[in-house]
Steps between C-alpha positions, in 0.01 A plus 500: 500500500363555151275780626792670677711483185212641294450780753871587491497512120193723509675743737809504279283573196320780687835648603626479141187677376535767770862569405410503128216749555729718710769489232250598230389797711862601555579484128196714417600747771853528358363553147276785620776650717743497205304788344554719808865428584632842396278704736568243775874541446464878517306469827742253662799717409362809677694435826828558314381788283360323193620272222751759379709428811550138395758353263512183290829327425399173333299485177234269648476684832192706416314197363571303818368786713191527279418132551572508874264794559233346272520178703461679833214720374333198340528309827328786681219505244454123520526486880125490580452218249799304636378539858152392397635183337713411802225566754247300297744207496554526876127534563401181315570293809305731731138543596279751319517771768879459523537536124306827506724650767813403307371641170431830676876511558571551126455880493680534834794299367525735204477809720765368739745436216426842351550655845841334526599633158389853592690480831814377324487769230417804710675412828772237457628594153579868572671409829704227332604721208605784730721262697651317203575809292641715779707252699829604332395849396583447132288541187332175396441408135200268519445227241142446391535123549639537851239752609192317376626162623542661840154666493299205367659255746425734788138561396430131436644357823356768725162447335528125565595558865185708552295189419594342834181593695273360232702181460486449876125559499443238229725247678321563830162472327585148385648411839870487407618773737401635844503856632640388839796331333577817305470714812742278693744510209528878467872493595571250224295717264723800571810297413339372178387852407854631559642229272241581232581870533869427448423292190230713336613854575761632258737599780572354842518834682281535812281776351381301199463183703288683758283651226419145391492326839258734679208467255566127458481444876178702507371270225600201714295635791211560261539141382455376856173692529377367165595146601293536817202626297538211254506248787175641641338486156615142459374402846142626448396249230672217687313589819170516310559157347590342835188644663284355223653158554 
């Protein structure tokens, strides 16, 4: 009982240290990103014709936007470090060969998130803006706070959703999920994806929902394949150990 309590406390301490290290990396990322907010703002405002098309009403509006964009950019900079910390924590309970395969996932996790951000900015954002600004056929005066809240939320959540294949791979690698179960549940997955599309996408029109749902379902199918690969990788060491016994 004493050993179990000690082990639990050790895990809690390791988790605390992991979260602290991740937070430190995030803070450093935000500090670095703060020096590049203005060019980032100029880039993100290109879909509506530049910063000159935006308007501020409240005195603190521009400062709030500055901090929001610095936080998102800092998160992107710190992402590899955050993923590394999380995967190291997960891998502590695994065998050496399993830890290596999970650590290899760090650059892929970063690329998947970046891919989601790129998809959201170049595909989803223009389609959403066209729909939202033309639905009534009137001129829209866009507030800087409204626009950048809309853009940063879209980029962040689409980036997170693109992490699904890698998360599934890690879970399958540690034996928490099976490819067959995912394959049988594809109908449920479509319903869940539709609900997510309705929540995450800025509008509930069929066009924007389809733009989100199609790649997410493709990612779900990719996740099934990665889960199957992870299961085979997990089975090889177990088979080798049983043959030795």
